[in-house]
C-alpha positions, 0 to 999 in steps of 0.5 A, spaced: 924 735 806 931 740 806 931 745 800 937 747 798 939 754 796 943 758 792 948 763 792 942 767 789 938 765 794 942 767 799 944 774 797 937 776 793 931 779 797 925 775 795 918 780 797 912 775 797 906 778 793 900 773 793 898 767 791 899 763 785 891 762 785 890 770 785 893 770 778 889 768 773 892 764 768 894 769 762 893 775 766 897 780 770 897 783 776 901 789 779 905 790 786 908 795 789 915 791 790 921 795 793 918 802 792 917 799 784 910 797 781 911 790 778 907 787 772 906 779 774 905 774 768 902 768 769 903 763 762 896 758 762 894 754 768 902 752 769 907 756 774 910 760 769 910 766 771 914 773 768 915 779 771 916 787 768 916 793 770 908 795 771 910 802 766 908 803 759 914 807 756 909 810 751 903 812 755 907 814 761 902 810 764 903 804 770 899 800 766 902 794 763 899 789 768 892 791 764 895 788 759 893 782 754 898 776 754 899 772 747 905 771 744 908 774 736 911 768 732 913 764 739 915 770 743 911 770 750 909 778 750 904 783 753 900 788 749 900 795 752 892 796 754 893 803 752 897 804 745 898 796 745 905 796 744 908 790 745 914 788 750 917 781 751 915 777 757 922 775 757 927 780 756 922 786 756 924 788 750 919 791 746 917 788 740 915 794 735 920 799 737 928 797 738 930 802 741 925 801 748 927 795 753 922 796 759 925 792 766 925 785 768 925 782 775 926 775 777 920 771 779 918 764 783 913 760 786 915 758 793 910 753 795 903 757 793 906 764 793 908 768 788 915 771 790 919 777 786 926 779 787 929 785 789 936 787 789 
């Protein structure tokens, strides 16, 4: 089978993190990617993944991968395990304080492996 590459794939470095099965449904894991702690979340039993900074700006701790995955009025989110602020899995926007936004990262499944992009 021939796999086509997009221009983004040609200039993006993808870092192998773990197997998809290593992330239980509706949970997160933390990985060190390019020197940055990245929280990777799996939604349900699907291959739907999201990657955010693991840093919680409210508690000033690297804990978001341990947060609770859910949704708020249809917006997929993770709730910080410390002070419970909610962050959108889509764009990193804090749903409780519009002035706060955390970085997001491209993430994909290649075969059965989870990969995060670094620039």
